[in-house]
C-alpha positions, -999 to +999 in steps of 0.1 A: -547-559-453-551-562-487-515-577-499-498-550-475-459-562-474-447-553-441-431-523-432-397-505-425-396-489-392-363-467-382-357-447-354-332-428-343-313-417-313-323-373-304-286-371-290-268-391-321-292-388-353-285-425-357-305-454-357-311-476-332-335-502-343-354-511-378-374-534-394-412-533-390-413-535-356-416-516-322-381-494-312-374-478-281-358-440-280-359-405-267-394-400-287-411-361-285-436-353-261-468-361-268-480-336-271-486-302-298-469-269-287-484-237-306-446-228-328-448-185-332-411-182-336-393-155-360-381-168-392-349-173-397-342-134-411-355-121-382-388-115-394-422-118-379-441-119-407-443-140-443-442-121-474-479-136-495-466-129-532-491-130-559-475-132-591-495-135-626-487-146-661-469-117-672-442-123-642-456-092-622-453-093-582-479-075-551-468-084-520-491-089-488-472-082-450-493-116-434-480-107-396-478-135-370-489-110-342-525-110-354-534-149-360-558-153-336-570-183-324-608-202-324-625-228-328-627-251-357-650-237-385-662-267-413-639-292-407-627-315-375-586-304-364-571-323-341-538-307-324-530-294-284-509-268-268-476-266-246-451-248-235-412-247-244-407-258-279-403-226-298-361-229-299-366-268-304-348-276-342-359-302-358-351-329-353-365-371-375-374-395-342-386-421-368-395-430-409-419-451-414-426-461-453-447-488-466-465-500-497-502-519-502-525-536-528-557-520-522-582-550-537-608-533-566-638-547-542-616-527-513-630-487-501-601-485-480-574-506-457-561-494-421-518-494-419-511-507-387-474-486-379-460-512-357-447-485-337-473-456-319-463-419-331-472-390-319-495-378-351-491-339-336-451-341-347-458-367-371-461-356-412-482-387-437-467-382-471-484-407-496-484-415-535-501-437-557-509-449-590-543-459-600-561-487-619-591-470-624-598-436-635-630-424-622-626-400-596-646-424-570-622-451-572-592-432-587-591-408-556-576-414-520-576-397-489-549-407-461-550-399-425-529-411-392-537-411-361-511-430-329-510-464-342-526-469-379-525-449-407-563-450-431-566-449-464-601-441-483-620-440-515-652-430-518-668-464-530-657-499-536-649-505-574-657-541-580-640-549-612-619-517-622-584-528-613-562-521-586-543-494-567-509-497-552-502-473-529-472-463-512-466-443-479-447-428-456-447-411-416-420-392-410-419-383-369-401-354-355-391-343-320-414-310-305-396-289-336-422-303-359-460-296-354-486-306-372-523-304-370-546-323-390-582-326-397-610-342-421-635-320-441-663-333-462-679-324-485-718-324-502-729-314-538-763-309-524-757-288-492-721-267-491-703-239-510-666-251-531-649-235-504-644-238-470-626-215-441-609-237-410-602-220-379-563-230-366-564-239-337-536-231-321-524-204-348-498-210-363-469-188-374-475-188-415-442-180-423-431-212-414-460-232-424-477-248-453-506-276-464-501-304-471-531-322-492-551-356-499-593-357-512-612-391-521-639-375-546-675-389-558-680-388-595-677-405-625-656-383-645-630-359-636-632-322-632-611-293-619-636-302-580-612-335-581-576-313-572-588-299-538-563-268-534-553-249-495-547-213-483-536-196-458-554-161-449-551-134-428-569-135-395-555-178-382-572-190-410-565-213-445-593-219-472-599-246-484-614-247-522-628-275-547-633-257-568-672-267-569-695-283-551-693-322-551-695-346-529-656-350-517-632-356-483-601-331-476-580-344-455-555-316-443-524-315-427-509-276-416-470-286-411-451-262-387-412-263-389-389-246-358-360-223-383-373-229-416-383-201-443-422-203-455-426-181-487-464-178-499-473-170-538-501-173-560-496-173-599-530-181-622-529-192-663-558-177-681-576-205-701-553-198-733-519-199-715-497-227-704-475-212-681-465-192-653-444-184-636-440-169-600-420-138-575-381-150-570-373-160-537-339-155-518-336-194-501-306-220-508-317-243-529-302-272-510-332-274-486-358-257-513-392-274-515-417-262-546-454-270-522-486-260-543-517-268-553-543-262-585-577-246-586-600-235-614-638-231-624-639-255-662-658-283-653-656-312-672-633-331-690-604-332-701-584-332-671-556-323-692-561-284-683-559-290-648-528-312-645-492-281-640-457-291-632-441-270-612-406-267-606-381-241-592-362-225-612-327-221-600-313-181-606-279-167-597-268-154-562-285-177-547-323-175-557-354-198-568-383-187-594-412-211-594-423-219-624-456-240-634-464-257-669-494-274-686-496-292-721-528-283-722-547-250-719-579-240-719-594-237-685-577-209-663-562-217-633-551-207-598-519-217-587-509-215-548-476-221-544-455-217-508-415-222-516-404-240-485-367-233-474-361-264-442-339-261-419-295-271-415-295-303-409-326-309-438-319-307-474-333-312-507-326-329-538-350-318-563-361-322-607-378-325-635-385-368-652-400-368-681-423-404-677-426-423-713-430-459-695-451-475-667-415-478-648-384-454-649-359-440-624-346-410-606-305-416-601-300-390-575-267-381-545-260-407-520-285-406-489-296-429-468-334-447-479-338-445-441-338-413-440-350-400-476-391-391-486-391-390-523-426-365-536-439-352-569-457-320-579-493-315-577-509-328-546-477-352-538-483-373-565-482-357-603-476-329-623-485-327-670-497-343-690-508-334-728-535-371-720-567-351-742-592-374-725-611-367-696-598-398-682-557-402-673-553-411-644-541-441-648-507-419-668-507-388-649-508-399-611-479-422-600-458-441-570-423-431-559-406-455-535-369-442-529-350-479-538-310-476-531-295-445-514-292-433-554-322-440-571-359-439-563-387-459-584-412-446-605-442-462-617-483-451-631-500-476-644-500-468-682-470-460-702-485-436-729-493-407-728-462-396-716-456-369-686-438-346-669-428-352-631-416-325-613-397-346-579-383-332-544-362-357-523-368-348-484-333-357-460-345-352-427 
């Protein structure tokens, strides 16, 4: 490992929800089953279908029903995936088993890092969260993807980058009981041989009304473009689509997360080349348990990257509703935004807001919550927002690392204090 600090591991008992051990070593507790379950239970409002809402720039929306009963299982296409199935998990409510957090320094001459977790986790019930602040400013050196197995978290970029500086990476592995299931895989794209989209078949199929997609990626290339920000969205036939805008050599790692008792509302919004804002469809969810997950894709190639950097946040309406709102600080390219409004089940909760970054290090002061149950995430790709930078290579200013430091403070770091950026942030409290 290169400059890696000791990880923090906290394990919670399934009965009392209290930590049984910590401090970066192995621990004992009642852990989740080693096999994943096909979670197909109905949502909280007893609907068996997910509402997929499509919203244009003017706020108009249409509604598409995606019936979970119509999702048929078939073999994986266009990417490897790993999962298994077992019975009896449909009615299990989610509970955190353990949270493993660490930071490390990826040296300029290194192409990747294998981080031992210190404990054995079940990947089919574990979510990998990551954020990073790169010093390099080209896609082949500044984009990093993350993968998880039972013993290690592995991070990789396209190539070693001698002389381009170091990258600080932070990650958290959240392992749950059988109430949370995760399918994951890697899609490999080729600039010469592949289209810009890839269809992934989920096996077993998931209930999209309780599921969402998380992405990380590493790309080749010497200049940023739309294809350095991959996007994903569910389809109606048990698949989802990965989109990298136009063909490029890339690795895209995906996690499809299903949470029993959650409600997830999928939307599509857009900006044309002349606009810098988009508003999604209103969703009736509890704002204190809401989280906005979104991916951005566009057809334009080449500089500047700022055209594709979008800050997405949940605006609060009256009567317990939220409205997804998206802004960028430089127009000039048409964008499609795939968004999922996630309402986590009780007792999980969230806190969210926006932070205007004017320096390389700032803080988010928030309500008291134990750091060993808190994950801090940003907006786009869980690490970004919007920036007015009008240069091609603004990655060091536009991507951040978020670290819960105390029960009331999260530290936000990036490699450059200029240009300014707007960071949407969410605290996930498990």
